[in-house]
C-alpha atoms as one frame of an Amber mdcrd trajectory, in Angstrom:
protein
 172.788  64.684  47.912 175.806  64.623  50.046 175.400  64.412  53.815 177.408
  67.506  54.390 175.555  69.509  51.835 172.222  68.434  53.342 173.369  69.389
  56.738 174.427  72.774  55.471 170.915  73.328  54.014 169.262  72.306  57.328
 171.531  74.787  59.193 170.581  77.611  56.662 166.799  76.779  57.269 167.135
  77.042  61.035 168.992  80.161  60.778 166.442  81.656  58.558 163.586  80.565
  60.916 165.528  82.109  63.727 165.674  85.407  61.913 162.069  85.118  61.073
 161.195  84.401  64.877 163.201  87.524  65.809 161.425  89.735  63.124 158.121
  88.477  64.240 158.393  88.997  67.822 159.972  92.547  67.557 157.278  93.567
  65.149 154.600  92.227  67.481 156.029  94.312  70.285 155.823  97.456  68.179
 152.249  96.667  66.918 151.175  96.320  70.713 152.936  99.657  71.493 150.966
 101.296  68.624 147.549  99.838  69.548 144.583 102.302  69.016 146.617 104.963
  67.090 145.074 104.152  63.861 141.434 105.151  63.634 140.708 102.849  60.673
 142.026  99.823  62.440 140.600 100.837  65.706 137.082 100.887  64.044 137.474
  97.598  62.311 138.405  96.009  65.558 135.381  97.335  67.214 133.274  95.974
  64.346 134.837  92.536  64.996 134.560  92.675  68.655 130.781  93.383  68.367
 130.320  90.720  65.808 131.997  88.069  68.020 130.049  89.146  71.110 126.835
  88.859  69.105 127.771  85.334  67.640 128.837  84.231  71.236 125.606  85.501
  72.751 123.234  83.904  70.205 125.166  80.734  70.330 124.686  80.325  74.032
 121.172  81.333  73.789 120.498  78.714  71.079 122.498  76.100  73.144 124.706
  74.879  70.244 127.098  72.034  70.537 130.460  74.271  70.183 129.594  78.042
  70.692 133.249  78.905  70.007 132.974  77.800  66.411 130.181  80.339  65.965
 132.218  83.170  67.617 135.105  82.214  65.498 132.988  82.304  62.387 131.680
  85.825  63.401 135.322  86.950  63.534 136.699  85.360  60.394 133.765  86.363
  58.146 134.280  89.855  58.435 135.836  92.338  55.766 136.507  95.901  55.600
 133.030  96.633  53.926 129.492  95.274  54.247 129.446  93.954  50.728 132.765
  92.091  51.353 131.570  90.699  54.573 128.481  89.442  52.809 130.497  87.765
  50.115 133.181  86.168  52.347 130.424  84.931  54.951 128.477  83.505  52.040
 131.537  81.511  50.666 132.274  80.221  54.203 128.633  79.166  54.653 128.415
  77.552  51.247 131.589  75.633  51.723 130.679  74.409  55.213 127.238  73.146
  53.988 128.682  71.287  51.246 131.589  69.977  53.602 129.242  68.803  56.272
 127.080  66.839  53.631 130.242  65.281  52.269 131.617  64.574  55.578 128.306
  63.005  56.855 128.053  60.896  53.766 131.579  59.563  54.089 131.521  58.978
  57.770 128.924  56.191  57.166 131.673  53.835  55.870 135.060  55.355  55.585
 135.959  55.028  59.335 136.109  51.237  58.684 138.394  51.371  55.550 141.428
  52.819  56.627 143.340  53.043  53.487 140.324  54.747  51.828 140.138  57.111
  54.759 143.720  58.257  54.053 143.175  58.689  50.342 139.942  60.646  51.018
 141.457  63.073  53.567 144.563  63.521  51.385 142.336  64.230  48.326 140.097
  66.742  50.092 143.072  68.492  51.526 144.766  68.681  48.045 141.490  70.113
  46.601 141.157  72.788  49.307 144.741  73.910  48.995 144.773  73.999  45.137
 141.499  75.898  44.973 142.940  78.508  47.392 145.686  79.159  44.679 143.549
  79.020  41.397 139.891  79.572  42.150 138.051  82.993  42.983 135.816  80.886
  45.071 138.763  79.294  46.878 137.455  79.974  50.447 134.228  77.995  49.777
 136.539  75.075  48.553 138.725  75.289  51.423 135.980  75.243  53.961 134.520
  72.300  52.086 137.842  70.515  52.635 138.068  71.772  56.280 134.417  70.876
  57.189 134.334  67.480  55.627 137.739  66.536  57.380 136.336  67.871  60.672
 133.164  66.073  60.375 134.843  62.686  59.491 137.698  62.870  61.838 135.643
  63.951  64.936 133.506  60.859  64.658 135.872  58.049  63.910 135.072  56.407
  67.296 131.348  56.847  66.738 130.300  57.459  63.136 126.538  57.491  64.290
 127.282  60.892  65.608 128.253  62.263  62.320 124.874  63.735  61.536 124.868
  65.910  64.946 128.432  67.185  64.090 127.507  68.033  60.600 124.271  69.775
  61.675 125.898  71.878  64.415 128.902  72.782  62.651 126.658  74.243  59.837
 124.151  75.970  62.382 127.037  77.448  64.318 128.745  78.936  61.205 125.561
  80.285  60.215 125.173  82.095  63.526 128.726  83.449  63.229 128.230  84.459
  59.464 124.823  86.052  60.047 126.279  88.079  63.062 129.287  89.273  61.017
 126.869  90.334  58.106 124.305  92.212  60.462 127.078  94.231  62.393 129.256
  94.946  59.200 126.214  96.319  57.534 125.155  98.375  60.484 128.615  99.782
  61.412 130.633  99.730  58.126 130.154 101.422  54.534 128.642  99.325  51.832
 129.991  99.640  48.495 130.769  96.817  45.819 134.166  95.432  45.627 135.886
  93.939  42.422 135.881  90.085  42.629 139.076  88.479  43.360 141.152  87.570
  40.322 142.391  83.967  40.094 144.085  82.096  37.219 141.423  79.337  37.230
 141.368  75.614  36.729 142.294  75.171  33.195 146.097  75.191  33.263 146.769
  72.750  36.281 149.118  70.505  34.270 151.322  73.233  32.883 151.225  76.980
  34.287 149.614  76.012  37.545 151.634  72.849  38.182 153.459  74.226  41.189
 150.081  74.669  42.863 149.312  70.866  42.178 152.578  70.112  43.912 151.787
  72.454  46.661 148.614  70.485  47.267 150.084  67.206  46.907 152.560  67.969
  49.710 149.742  69.128  51.787 147.953  65.801  51.286 150.988  63.913  52.242
 151.420  66.024  55.460 147.876  65.590  56.583 148.179  61.633  55.989 151.549
  61.670  58.070 149.371  63.539  60.757 146.884  60.678  60.767 149.329  57.903
  60.905 151.262  59.555  63.672 148.032  59.853  65.649 147.234  56.068  65.303
 150.723  55.087  66.136 151.294  57.484  69.115 147.703  58.017  70.306 148.166
  61.821  69.911 145.272  64.233  71.069 143.239  66.655  68.928 143.974  64.935
  65.419 141.276  67.160  63.813 142.986  70.153  65.048 146.293  68.888  63.729
 145.141  68.081  60.363 143.212  71.462  60.140 146.243  73.316  61.164 148.326
  71.768  58.458 145.425  72.491  55.906 145.422  76.150  57.013 149.123  76.605
  57.142 149.633  75.101  53.643 146.933  77.485  52.195 149.737  80.088  52.041
 149.980  81.558  48.559 152.311  79.527  46.320 155.006  81.031  44.779 155.601
  81.224  41.170 158.502  78.740  41.133 156.571  76.505  43.369 159.680  75.697
  45.303 161.929  77.674  47.729 159.532  80.763  47.684 156.619  78.589  48.649
 158.578  76.800  51.425 159.492  80.114  52.884 155.737  81.244  52.793 154.701
  78.154  54.424 157.372  78.370  57.053 156.411  81.836  57.958 152.773  81.134
  58.002 153.535  78.035  60.211 155.653  80.467  62.447 153.104  83.046  62.794
 150.419  80.636  63.524 152.605  79.234  66.476 153.425  82.503  67.939 149.755
  83.752  67.492 148.539  80.743  69.316 151.252  81.262  71.989 150.499  84.899
  72.523 146.776  84.447  72.432 146.850  81.520  74.829 148.924  83.442  77.352
 146.715  86.309  77.304 143.502  84.041  77.715 145.364  82.260  80.614 145.836
  85.691  82.367 142.179  86.374  81.788 141.150  82.927  83.306 143.437  83.734
  86.304 141.233  86.673  87.277 138.417  84.190  88.093 135.674  86.071  86.075
 132.284  84.852  86.853 130.124  87.573  85.494 128.731  87.076  82.011 128.896
  90.866  81.141 132.587  90.888  82.097 133.451  87.845  80.432 131.847  88.950
  77.220 133.634  92.426  77.481 137.063  90.502  77.918 136.230  88.459  74.778
 135.581  91.670  72.825 138.686  93.316  74.052 140.935  90.432  73.021 139.184
  90.293  69.490 139.439  94.135  69.101 143.378  93.773  69.788 143.724  90.764
  67.535 141.876  92.480  64.652 144.168  95.641  65.050 147.187  93.156  64.680
 145.478  91.436  61.887 145.685  94.773  59.897 149.418  94.946  60.524 151.571
  96.915  58.085 154.508  94.909  58.992 153.496  91.666  57.534 152.083  90.068
  60.865 148.406  90.010  60.028 148.347  86.268  60.369 149.783  86.282  63.712
 147.039  88.634  64.912 144.310  86.380  63.260 145.679  83.331  65.144 146.144
  85.218  68.427 142.325  86.139  68.202 141.437  82.665  67.299 143.182  80.915
  70.073 141.976  83.710  72.568 138.354  83.053  71.656 138.525  79.348  71.470
 140.219  79.362  75.161 137.667  81.636  76.626 134.493  80.492  74.926 134.234
  76.883  76.158 130.618  76.496  77.193 127.438  78.130  78.337 129.252  80.172
  81.125 132.762  81.649  81.760 135.313  78.788  81.871 136.975  77.524  85.132
 139.790  75.598  83.408 142.315  76.362  80.801 142.790  72.723  79.855 140.517
  72.574  76.731 142.674  75.533  75.336 145.865  73.570  76.263 144.600  70.492
  74.555 143.977  72.561  71.289 147.253  74.086  71.454 148.911  70.680  71.965
 147.064  69.485  68.874 148.336  72.642  66.792 151.951  72.260  68.001 152.004
  68.659  66.969 150.564  69.349  63.589 153.109  72.145  63.070 156.044  69.790
  63.989 155.013  67.234  61.544 154.541  69.973  58.963 158.182  71.190  59.406
 159.319  67.473  59.221 157.434  66.853  55.899 158.429  70.211  54.472 162.163
  69.483  55.071 161.912  66.027  53.536 159.670  66.814  50.498 160.565  70.440
  49.472 162.657  70.672  46.321 166.264  71.810  46.282 167.504  74.553  44.059
 168.295  72.123  41.242 164.716  70.681  41.366 163.179  74.264  41.404 165.021
  74.991  38.098 163.814  71.823  36.502 160.225  72.588  37.739 160.547  76.068
  36.218 161.761  74.572  32.777 158.726  72.119  32.982 156.327  75.071  33.463
 157.736  77.103  30.763 158.031  74.317  28.256 161.740  74.568  27.921
């Protein structure tokens, strides 16, 4: 590829990213202006707020290691019906249990084998990302990948602590899932939902080949994060790796090429903007100097309510709302009492920003050109 042609493609990508940013910010402003107008979204927001407040209270009462993880699980396990919340929560819990076991076993020896560590992290990332595209139980596979990665990376300096991390991550997710199921079945309707449709694992080498390439690029991106962490001594390496995994779990397009790159770029942008907006609001709440537990819990519920309403956006901004609520909760739920510092939230945000920056570079270098996309299509169709 000529240098001038490559430069034009980079400029086109930057122009497209600027357009997506403007659309996202404008749509976010419109959504905020309309908060509370839709009774369905308002009710779902109240359900989510109650679930998170219950999960937070239980996690603090049980003195778990990371109460924010229980709170987030209480938020992320909810669906629009009681049966949907039960299914989603079960998949999340099963994947977490399996991932905790795998991470604990691998933490016994992989921290001392750096090449095998990179291969394992890349392989688990690839598995989770591919499963999200082809399996009806993709959420369980994704959390197997996420949890095993988190347990392993969180204990590189001290592998003997892996058993504690694996136990507490499972316990915290169980608290959040139980809270979501209880609240959903008390406040929502219960009716059976059809299981999600998925193409399955049988055609990975033909019709589903784009999903395999998508997973391979994800694995490369995560390994680049790990190498950069070692070389530059970056903070929050687990946050960066998990950020890339979640961003790359965006639905793969049929071509596997440009459409997928656009989907990943939009998901990354929405995650970044959501984290930015959620962090700013959390900073404003912290600036109030709240020391009362009931008021602190009420502010958490209010933020989750707003994030859930945004999550149900009709303007394609649902993921932005999800991430805003995520960072808002992570920033405010830091320990057994109202936090007195924004620094833990800032550290997590720095990890996410570094992960997204590395993802952008990897995407720019590895995503196929229009000619490669056409060749990929011909391979899939057997031409």
